[in-house]
N, C-alpha and C positions, 0 to 999 in steps of 0.2 A: 343784164345780171347771170349770168352762167350757173348752171347747175349746180346744185350743192352747198351754193353758199348762201347763209340765210337773207332772207328779205333789209337792205337798209343800211348791210356790207361793202356797197361801192366805193364807199370815201375811203375808208383805210387800204382797199387795192390799187385808188389812183395813187396814193403816197406812197405807197408800194416800187408803183411802175414809175414814181416821178424818180424816189431816189436809187431806184438799178439803173435808169437811163443815166443819174448824173456820176454815179459809183462807176459806169461803164466809159463814162468819156476824159477824154487826155486832160492830163492835167496842164492848166495854163504854159506854156513856157518849157513842158516838157512831154516827150512820149509815154510816158506813164500813167496809166490808168489812175483814174483816182481811188479805185477799191483797193489796188495794190495800197498806195500812198495809207489810207486807213491803217490796212490791215499791217504795216511796217511801223506806222505809228503806238496801234495798241500792242504786239509786239515789245518793241522798245522801252512802254510806260511796265509793262509787265516786267521785264528783266531788269528795269529800274525799283524792283519792288513793292508797287500799284498793286495791294491786296485783290481788288477788283477788275483790274484789268488780266491778274494771274488769274482769275476764277472765270471771265470771259472764254481766255483764249481757252482754257482746259472745257472746259463745258463747248467751245465751238468745236474742237478737236476729237474729245471723249466720248462727246455726250454729256447729257448732265445725270446725274445722279440719282437711282431709282433712289423713292424714298418707302420704308418697311414701317408698320407697326405691329409690335407684340403683345397680346393681350391675353391676361391673365386671368381669370374669373372664375367663379362660384354660382352657379344657376342651378336652382331649387322649382322645378315644376317644367312647362315647357317652352326652347327656348328655340326659336325660328333666327336663322342666318340665312341671309340677302348678299352675295358677292355680286359686286359688280366690276367690272373691268372693262374701261373704255379703251379701243385701238384704233390711233390713226391712220389709217395709210397715206403715204407719202412719196410724190415721186419732182422732184427738184422743187422741193417744200410746197409745190401746191396741193392741195388734199384732194385725195381721191376718194375717201367715204372715211365716216366712221361709225366703227361697229360695235353695237354694246351687245356685250356677253354678257348676262346676268343669269344666275341661278340659286335654285332656292333650296336652301336643306333644312329639316327639321329635326329637331334630336329632342328625344325626352327625357 
């Protein structure tokens, strides 16, 4: 097991490796890689109006849209606010580190 991976996460890594190998193989009777065929099929579905395929293409090209939450509240007494931001650092889709950036702000 590699450093940084939670205990028991070997199976997903094995499946990921198997999928990567299969996608990098040449298609039968063709010298084009399977990954290129899969990408072409996804783009064709998106161009044909498949909303899920369109979303997948945009998520892969532009990255997933960030979500934000607006909060408007009135509080009497003491308020403790905790902000947590998790930042995942990746290189070639392999996690390098997960950084927990937390801060506590107290307001009276």
